[in-house]
DRENMARDO-248578 format. One record per atom (N, C-alpha, C): residue in three letters; y, x, z. Coordinates in pm, whole numbers, padded with zeros to 5 digits, always signed. Example, Ala and Ser with C-alpha at 12.3 -4.5 7.8 and 13.67 -1.06 7.14 Angstrom:
<nodes>
Ala-00569+01319+00780Ala-00450+01230+00780Ala-00330+01320+00780Ser-00225+01285+00708Ser-00106+01367+00714Ser+00003+01290+00787
</nodes>
This chain:
<nodes>
Met+08369+09422+11858Met+08434+09391+11732Met+08405+09247+11689Ala+08336+09172+11772Ala+08301+09035+11737Ala+08427+08953+11718Gly+08425+08861+11620Gly+08537+08771+11600Gly+08658+08838+11539Lys+08640+08945+11461Lys+08751+09015+11398Lys+08767+08974+11252Thr+08890+08984+11203Thr+08917+08961+11062Thr+09013+09069+11013Val+09008+09094+10884Val+09109+09178+10820Val+09198+09086+10738Val+09326+09083+10774Val+09424+09009+10695Val+09488+09109+10599Leu+09471+09085+10471Leu+09519+09175+10367Leu+09631+09106+10291Ala+09746+09173+10279Ala+09860+09113+10208Ala+09912+09209+10102Phe+09935+09157+09984Phe+09986+09238+09874Phe+10138+09225+09863Phe+10201+09341+09838Phe+10345+09347+09820Phe+10376+09406+09684Lys+10499+09387+09638Lys+10534+09426+09501Lys+10525+09576+09477Asp+10546+09657+09585Asp+10537+09801+09568Asp+10513+09868+09703Glu+10491+09997+09701Glu+10458+10071+09822Glu+10574+10074+09922Glu+10695+10087+09871Glu+10812+10090+09960Glu+10823+09963+10041Thr+10806+09849+09976Thr+10812+09720+10045Thr+10699+09708+10146Ala+10581+09758+10110Ala+10467+09754+10201Ala+10490+09843+10322Asp+10548+09962+10301Asp+10581+10051+10413Asp+10674+09981+10512Asp+10775+09915+10458Asp+10870+09845+10545Asp+10803+09729+10619Ala+10708+09664+10552Ala+10635+09555+10618Ala+10553+09608+10735Val+10494+09726+10720Val+10418+09786+10830Val+10507+09809+10950Glu+10627+09861+10927Glu+10720+09885+11039Glu+10763+09755+11104Ser+10783+09650+11024Ser+10819+09520+11079Ser+10705+09462+11164Leu+10582+09481+11119Leu+10466+09433+11195Leu+10456+09506+11328Lys+10480+09637+11329Lys+10474+09714+11453Lys+10580+09665+11552Ser+10699+09638+11501Ser+10806+09588+11587Ser+10774+09450+11641Trp+10716+09366+11557Trp+10674+09231+11596Trp+10569+09239+11705Asp+10475+09330+11689Asp+10368+09348+11787Asp+10424+09389+11923Lys+10524+09479+11922Lys+10583+09527+12048Lys+10670+09421+12115Ala+10738+09341+12033Ala+10835+09245+12087Ala+10771+09118+12141Asp+10653+09082+12092Asp+10590+08955+12129Asp+10459+08983+12201Asp+10452+08948+12330Asp+10332+08975+12410Asp+10211+08894+12361Asp+10236+08787+12287Asp+10125+08704+12238Asp+10062+08762+12112Ile+10126+08860+12054Ile+10076+08921+11930Ile+09995+09045+11966Lys+09872+09049+11920Lys+09783+09162+11947Lys+09723+09212+11815Leu+09790+09310+11756Leu+09741+09367+11632Leu+09659+09491+11666Asn+09530+09490+11634Asn+09443+09601+11670Asn+09477+09729+11595Ala+09506+09716+11466Ala+09536+09833+11385Ala+09593+09788+11252Ile+09677+09875+11193Ile+09742+09845+11067Ile+09721+09960+10970Gly+09691+09929+10845Gly+09675+10031+10743Gly+09733+09984+10611Leu+09737+10075+10514Leu+09801+10043+10386Leu+09719+10098+10270Leu+09709+10018+10165Leu+09642+10059+10042Leu+09748+10079+09933Ala+09761+10202+09886Ala+09853+10232+09777Ala+09796+10351+09700Leu+09829+10360+09572Leu+09775+10466+09489Leu+09874+10581+09472Asp+09819+10703+09459Asp+09903+10819+09434Asp+09922+10838+09283Asp+09984+10949+09244Asp+10012+10972+09103Asp+09886+10992+09019Asn+09775+11019+09086Asn+09648+11036+09015Asn+09565+10909+09012Gly+09624+10800+09062Gly+09552+10674+09060Gly+09447+10660+09168Lys+09460+10738+09276Lys+09365+10732+09386Lys+09434+10681+09513Ile+09355+10620+09602Ile+09408+10568+09728Ile+09468+10681+09810Lys+09586+10657+09864Lys+09648+10753+09956Lys+09578+10738+10092Thr+09478+10821+10114Thr+09395+10804+10233Thr+09472+10828+10363His+09582+10904+10356His+09660+10928+10478His+09730+10802+10528Lys+09736+10698+10443Lys+09801+10574+10483Lys+09701+10464+10521Leu+09574+10495+10516Leu+09473+10392+10544Leu+09476+10342+10687Gly+09522+10425+10780Gly+09526+10384+10919Gly+09417+10451+11001Arg+09412+10415+11129Arg+09318+10477+11222Arg+09173+10458+11178Arg+09098+10567+11190Arg+08957+10563+11151Arg+08871+10497+11258Asn+08922+10492+11381Asn+08843+10430+11487Asn+08934+10360+11586Val+08877+10263+11656Val+08942+10196+11768Val+08844+10205+11884Gly+08878+10288+11983Gly+08781+10315+12088Gly+08664+10389+12028Lys+08547+10332+12038Lys+08428+10393+11979Lys+08387+10324+11850Gly+08469+10228+11804Gly+08431+10153+11686Gly+08511+10190+11563Ala+08482+10121+11454Ala+08551+10147+11329Ala+08690+10085+11333Gly+08790+10161+11289Gly+08926+10112+11284Gly+08960+10060+11146Ile+09086+10018+11128Ile+09129+09960+11001Ile+09115+10059+10887Gly+09130+10190+10915Gly+09121+10290+10810Gly+08989+10288+10737Leu+08879+10280+10813Leu+08747+10276+10749Leu+08718+10140+10687Leu+08766+10035+10750Leu+08741+09902+10695Leu+08814+09885+10561Leu+08938+09935+10553Leu+09010+09929+10425Leu+08943+10018+10321Ala+08889+10131+10366Ala+08820+10219+10273Ala+08697+10153+10213Val+08632+10068+10291Val+08514+09997+10241Val+08555+09880+10153Ile+08668+09816+10187Ile+08719+09706+10105Ile+08766+09757+09969Ala+08830+09874+09969Ala+08888+09928+09846Ala+08780+09958+09742Pro+08810+09937+09616Pro+08714+09972+09510Pro+08682+10121+09518Pro+08556+10160+09522Pro+08518+10301+09539Pro+08571+10393+09431Thr+08597+10340+09311Thr+08649+10423+09203Thr+08791+10472+09232Leu+08858+10409+09328Leu+08996+10447+09360Leu+09003+10543+09479Leu+08888+10576+09537Leu+08887+10661+09655Leu+08861+10806+09618Ala+08921+10897+09696Ala+08903+11040+09673Ala+08897+11111+09807Gly+08873+11242+09803Gly+08871+11321+09926Gly+08751+11289+10012Val+08767+11312+10143Val+08658+11289+10237Val+08614+11143+10236Ile+08710+11051+10237Ile+08679+10909+10238Ile+08606+10869+10111Gly+08641+10932+10000Gly+08579+10897+09872Gly+08447+10967+09849Gly+08407+11055+09938Gly+08281+11127+09923Gly+08161+11044+09961Gly+08053+11112+09992Gly+07928+11042+10018Gly+07919+10979+10155Val+08016+11009+10244Val+08007+10960+10382Val+08003+10808+10388Leu+08087+10742+10307Leu+08090+10596+10307Leu+08020+10535+10186Gly+07961+10619+10105Gly+07902+10570+09981Gly+07802+10456+09999Ala+07725+10463+10105Ala+07621+10361+10126Ala+07679+10224+10159Phe+07807+10221+10200Phe+07867+10094+10243Phe+07959+10031+10138His+07999+10110+10037His+08097+10060+09942His+08049+09936+09867His+07920+09932+09836His+07872+09819+09757His+07876+09689+09836Lys+07884+09699+09968Lys+07889+09578+10050Lys+08031+09523+10061Gly+08129+09614+10071Gly+08269+09572+10070Gly+08303+09468+10173Leu+08236+09468+10288Leu+08260+09370+10394Leu+08246+09227+10342Gly+08156+09208+10248Gly+08130+09073+10199Gly+08215+09030+10081Leu+08303+09116+10030Leu+08384+09081+09915Leu+08299+09066+09790Arg+08333+08968+09709Arg+08264+08950+09582Arg+08313+09056+09483Pro+08230+09090+09383Pro+08274+09186+09281Pro+08406+09146+09216Ala+08424+09016+09196Ala+08549+08969+09134Ala+08669+09000+09222Asp+08649+08991+09355Asp+08758+09022+09447Asp+08791+09171+09442Arg+08688+09254+09438Arg+08710+09398+09431Arg+08784+09434+09302Asp+08745+09372+09191Asp+08811+09397+09064Asp+08957+09354+09069Arg+08982+09240+09133Arg+09120+09190+09143Arg+09205+09286+09226Ile+09150+09332+09339Ile+09223+09426+09425Ile+09255+09554+09348Ala+09157+09603+09272Ala+09178+09724+09191Ala+09289+09701+09090Ser+09288+09585+09025Ser+09388+09554+08924Ser+09528+09547+08984Gln+09539+09486+09102Gln+09670+09475+09166Gln+09723+09611+09208Leu+09635+09697+09260Leu+09678+09830+09303Leu+09716+09917+09184Thr+09635+09916+09079Thr+09667+09996+08961Thr+09790+09942+08890Gly+09823+09817+08914Gly+09943+09757+08855Gly+10070+09790+08932Gly+10058+09870+09039Gly+10177+09913+09112Gly+10200+09845+09245Gln+10119+09743+09274Gln+10135+09677+09403Gln+10072+09761+09515Ala+10103+09726+09638Ala+10043+09791+09755Ala+10001+09681+09852Ala+09898+09709+09932Ala+09848+09609+10026Ala+09850+09662+10168Val+09890+09575+10259Val+09887+09607+10402Val+09770+09531+10464Gly+09688+09603+10540Gly+09574+09540+10607Gly+09592+09546+10758Val+09559+09437+10825Val+09570+09431+10971Val+09437+09382+11028Leu+09386+09453+11127Leu+09264+09414+11196Leu+09303+09333+11319Val+09262+09205+11323Val+09303+09117+11432Val+09186+09028+11476Asn+09202+08969+11594Asn+09108+08866+11635Asn+09120+08748+11540Arg+09011+08677+11521Arg+09007+08568+11425Arg+09116+08463+11453Asp+09147+08439+11580Asp+09245+08335+11611Asp+09389+08378+11582Met+09409+08505+11545Met+09542+08553+11511Met+09569+08553+11361Ala+09466+08526+11282Ala+09477+08540+11137Ala+09587+08451+11077Ile+09599+08328+11126Ile+09700+08236+11071Ile+09840+08288+11099Asp+09865+08334+11222Asp+09998+08385+11259Asp+10033+08509+11177Val+09937+08598+11160Val+09962+08721+11085Val+09987+08688+10938Ser+09911+08595+10883Ser+09932+08555+10744Ser+10071+08497+10725Ala+10116+08418+10821Ala+10251+08360+10814Ala+10357+08469+10821Lys+10334+08570+10905Lys+10429+08681+10917Lys+10436+08758+10786Phe+10320+08779+10724Phe+10317+08847+10595Phe+10399+08770+10492Ala+10384+08639+10491Ala+10459+08556+10397Ala+10609+08569+10422Glu+10647+08574+10548Glu+10788+08591+10586Glu+10843+08724+10533Leu+10755+08825+10529Leu+10796+08959+10484Leu+10787+08976+10332Gly+10742+08870+10265Gly+10736+08876+10119Gly+10600+08909+10062Gly+10496+08907+10146Gly+10363+08940+10100Gly+10278+08818+10071Thr+10171+08838+09995Thr+10074+08733+09967Thr+09945+08770+10039Ala+09911+08689+10140Ala+09801+08725+10231Ala+09670+08658+10196Glu+09562+08726+10231Glu+09427+08673+10220Glu+09349+08721+10342Val+09257+08641+10389Val+09182+08673+10511Val+09037+08704+10477His+08987+08814+10531His+08849+08855+10508His+08777+08866+10642Glu+08673+08789+10656Glu+08594+08794+10779Glu+08521+08927+10790Val+08514+08979+10910Val+08444+09105+10934Val+08322+09073+11020Thr+08205+09073+10959Thr+08084+09039+11034Thr+08044+09153+11127Glu+07978+09118+11234Glu+07932+09219+11329Glu+07835+09316+11261Glu+07752+09264+11172Glu+07655+09349+11102Glu+07726+09452+11015Ala+07827+09407+10940Ala+07899+09499+10851Ala+07970+09607+10930Val+08038+09566+11037Val+08112+09663+11118Val+08017+09762+11184Ala+07903+09713+11231Ala+07807+09802+11297Ala+07761+09911+11201Glu+07743+09876+11074Glu+07700+09975+10977Glu+07810+10075+10946Val+07934+10024+10932Val+08045+10114+10904Val+08070+10207+11023Glu+08051+10155+11145Glu+08073+10236+11265Glu+07983+10361+11267Glu+07868+10351+11203Glu+07778+10467+11198Glu+07844+10585+11126Ala+07938+10554+11038Ala+08002+10661+10960Ala+08120+10724+11032Val+08168+10662+11141Val+08289+10710+11208Val+08281+10858+11248Pro+08178+10903+11320Pro+08175+11044+11361Pro+08176+11141+11243Ala+08100+11109+11138Ala+08093+11198+11023Ala+08226+11204+10950Val+08293+11089+10935Val+08423+11087+10868Val+08526+11166+10948Glu+08530+11144+11078Glu+08627+11215+11162Glu+08603+11366+11157Ala+08478+11407+11164Ala+08447+11551+11161Ala+08487+11612+11027Ala+08460+11540+10919Ala+08493+11591+10785Ala+08644+11599+10766Glu+08716+11500+10816Glu+08861+11500+10799Glu+08928+11606+10886Ile+08875+11630+11004Ile+08928+11738+11089Ile+08910+11872+11020Ala+08793+11890+10960Ala+08765+12015+10889Ala+08856+12032+10768Ala+08886+11922+10699Ala+08969+11929+10579Ala+09117+11944+10612Gly+09159+11893+10728Gly+09300+11897+10764Gly+09379+11788+10695Asp+09510+11783+10721Asp+09596+11683+10659Asp+09638+11728+10519Asp+09676+11633+10439Asp+09724+11662+10303Asp+09872+11699+10310Leu+09901+11824+10336Leu+10038+11870+10351Leu+10118+11856+10222Ser+10049+11847+10110Ser+10117+11843+09980Ser+10197+11715+09960Ile+10175+11612+10042Ile+10250+11488+10025Ile+10394+11502+10072Leu+10425+11607+10148Leu+10561+11626+10198Leu+10650+11675+10085Asp+10772+11627+10081Asp+10864+11663+09975Asp+10897+11812+09980Gly+10876+11880+09868Gly+10905+12022+09860Gly+10785+12111+09887Val+10678+12054+09941Val+10561+12136+09974Val+10472+12155+09851Gly+10410+12047+09805Gly+10326+12057+09687Gly+10196+12130+09713Pro+10105+12127+09616Pro+09970+12184+09633Pro+09967+12334+09665Lys+10048+12414+09597Lys+10042+12559+09617Lys+10085+12599+09758Tyr+10196+12546+09803Tyr+10242+12580+09937Tyr+10149+12520+10043Ala+10096+12402+10014Ala+10001+12340+10108Ala+09878+12427+10124Asp+09826+12478+10014Asp+09708+12565+10019Asp+09739+12694+10094Ala+09859+12750+10070Ala+09897+12874+10138Ala+09908+12853+10289Leu+09965+12741+10328Leu+09979+12710+10470Leu+09841+12693+10535Lys+09753+12621+10467Lys+09619+12599+10522Lys+09541+12730+10532Ala+09559+12816+10433Ala+09491+12946+10437Ala+09543+13031+10552Ser+09665+12999+10597Ser+09726+13072+10709Ser+09699+13005+10843Gly+09619+12898+10841Gly+09582+12831+10965Gly+09665+12710+11001Val+09762+12675+10915Val+09845+12556+10940Val+09783+12441+10862Thr+09699+12361+10928Thr+09618+12262+10857Thr+09658+12117+10884Thr+09749+12094+10976Thr+09783+11956+11013Thr+09934+11934+11011Phe+09973+11808+10998Phe+10114+11773+11008Phe+10170+11814+11144Ala+10091+11793+11248Ala+10136+11824+11384Ala+10167+11973+11398Ala+10079+12057+11343Ala+10101+12202+11352Ala+10225+12243+11274Leu+10244+12187+11156Leu+10361+12221+11075Leu+10490+12175+11142Ser+10484+12062+11210Ser+10604+12008+11275Ser+10652+12097+11388Gln+10565+12181+11442Gln+10601+12269+11552Gln+10661+12401+11505Met+10660+12425+11376Met+10712+12550+11322Met+10861+12539+11287Thr+10931+12649+11294Thr+11069+12653+11247Thr+11069+12677+11096Pro+11177+12640+11028Pro+11185+12670+10885Pro+11168+12820+10856Glu+11221+12903+10945Glu+11209+13047+10927Glu+11064+13092+10936Ala+10992+13036+11033Ala+10851+13072+11049Ala+10769+13026+10929Ile+10802+12910+10875Ile+10731+12859+10756Ile+10756+12953+10638Thr+10882+12992+10621Thr+10917+13081+10511Thr+10843+13213+10522Glu+10836+13267+10643Glu+10767+13394+10666Glu+10616+13379+10640Thr+10560+13268+10684Thr+10417+13244+10663Thr+10384+13238+10515Leu+10466+13169+10437Leu+10441+13159+10293Leu+10455+13295+10225Ala+10553+13373+10270Ala+10572+13505+10211Ala+10451+13594+10237Lys+10398+13588+10358Lys+10282+13669+10394Lys+10158+13624+10317Ala+10157+13496+10277Ala+10043+13441+10202Ala+10060+13460+10051Asn+10163+13537+10013Asn+10193+13564+09872Asn+10229+13438+09793Glu+10289+13341+09862Glu+10342+13222+09796Glu+10484+13198+09848Pro+10573+13293+09825Pro+10709+13279+09878Pro+10782+13160+09816Leu+10874+13102+09892Leu+10955+12994+09840Leu+11036+13044+09721Ile+11042+12963+09617Ile+11118+13004+09500Ile+11267+13001+09532Ala+11344+13076+09457Ala+11488+13088+09480Ala+11555+12951+09484Gly+11639+12933+09582Gly+11712+12807+09595Gly+11642+12701+09675His+11518+12726+09717His+11442+12630+09796His+11430+12677+09940Thr+11429+12580+10032Thr+11410+12611+10174Thr+11307+12517+10233Ala+11265+12552+10354Ala+11170+12467+10428Ala+11241+12392+10540Asp+11372+12378+10526Asp+11451+12319+10634Asp+11405+12180+10677Thr+11361+12100+10580Thr+11323+11962+10613Thr+11176+11945+10647Trp+11098+12050+10627Trp+10952+12036+10642Trp+10908+11999+10783Pro+10961+12062+10889Pro+10916+12025+11024Pro+10943+11878+11057Arg+11060+11829+11020Arg+11092+11688+11048Arg+11002+11595+10967Gln+10982+11628+10840Gln+10892+11548+10758Gln+10752+11546+10820Ala+10707+11663+10862Ala+10572+11675+10919Ala+10559+11593+11047Lys+10666+11590+11127Lys+10662+11511+11251Lys+10648+11363+11220Leu+10723+11314+11122Leu+10715+11173+11084Leu+10578+11141+11025Ala+10523+11234+10947Ala+10390+11213+10890Ala+10284+11214+10999Ser+10300+11303+11097Ser+10206+11308+11208Ser+10207+11178+11287Asp+10326+11118+11298Asp+10339+10989+11367Asp+10300+10872+11279Lys+10268+10900+11152Lys+10234+10798+11052Lys+10346+10696+11035Asp+10469+10746+11045Asp+10587+10662+11026Asp+10632+10680+10882Trp+10559+10620+10790Trp+10581+10644+10647Trp+10713+10588+10598Ser+10755+10476+10654Ser+10883+10419+10614Ser+10998+10512+10652Ala+10994+10565+10774Ala+11098+10658+10820Ala+11093+10788+10739Leu+10973+10832+10703Leu+10960+10953+10622Leu+11026+10933+10486Arg+11004+10818+10425Arg+11066+10791+10295Arg+11218+10790+10307Arg+11270+10726+10412Arg+11415+10720+10430Arg+11474+10860+10454Tyr+11402+10941+10530Tyr+11449+11076+10559Tyr+11454+11159+10431Ile+11351+11150+10349Ile+11348+11224+10223Ile+11461+11178+10132Asp+11480+11047+10122Asp+11588+10994+10039Asp+11723+11044+10088His+11741+11046+10220His+11868+11092+10278His+11894+11239+10247Thr+11792+11322+10265Thr+11811+11466+10242Thr+11839+11495+10094Lys+11780+11417+10006Lys+11807+11437+09863Lys+11950+11398+09829Lys+11999+11291+09890Lys+12138+11249+09865Lys+12235+11353+09917Val+12205+11410+10035Val+12291+11512+10093Val+12295+11636+10006Ser+12177+11677+09955Ser+12172+11798+09872Ser+12247+11781+09742Val+12247+11658+09687Val+12318+11630+09562Val+12468+11634+09584Ser+12512+11576+09699Ser+12655+11571+09727Ser+12708+11708+09768
</nodes>
């Protein structure tokens, strides 16, 4: 992990940030000179907490990935769930070298409705990535990642991964699912986006009925497998477009 930096760019809203992530992935694939180690996103949910499912990969090989680095950069008051628990608590005060004023500013921008995209890259790529962010409409800043800081965060990787596997994915983020149906599915053994994506709408409906949480009249699970597949692939921009499309179709 020597010589790594996190390039963090703020966008006006989560939708714009999602689209920027997809553009970065395409840029990475199209240009052999571009080597983006990992990409993650900081955005708040309706409860004012970081959407941990968008943070990005928790590890790269055996080391810490952008997901954990962004979790340490993010103000701890905005974190919830496994990431917000005690697993990373010892590292939050370090913030990868960020000053308290920087952490406060990041918190203010996120609570103000902005979203940030973070990219883990080699130090010599930081200028190119910053320029790409500017092209996409973002305001970039570069944060050095010291070997000492990363080594300490890496210690938390196994514990975080184990805790998140035990907790499963947050199925409630899918349109139409919500907390009650998500809990019923998890109680029935459907704990991940990948598992839900493999089910038919009929099987989902039957599972909910057996769990005493039947779909209310007029609602179906027709879109849930496709949504779950996109969420499993962490294709958040495509997931948003799919949800928007299905809502327009249902209205018409």
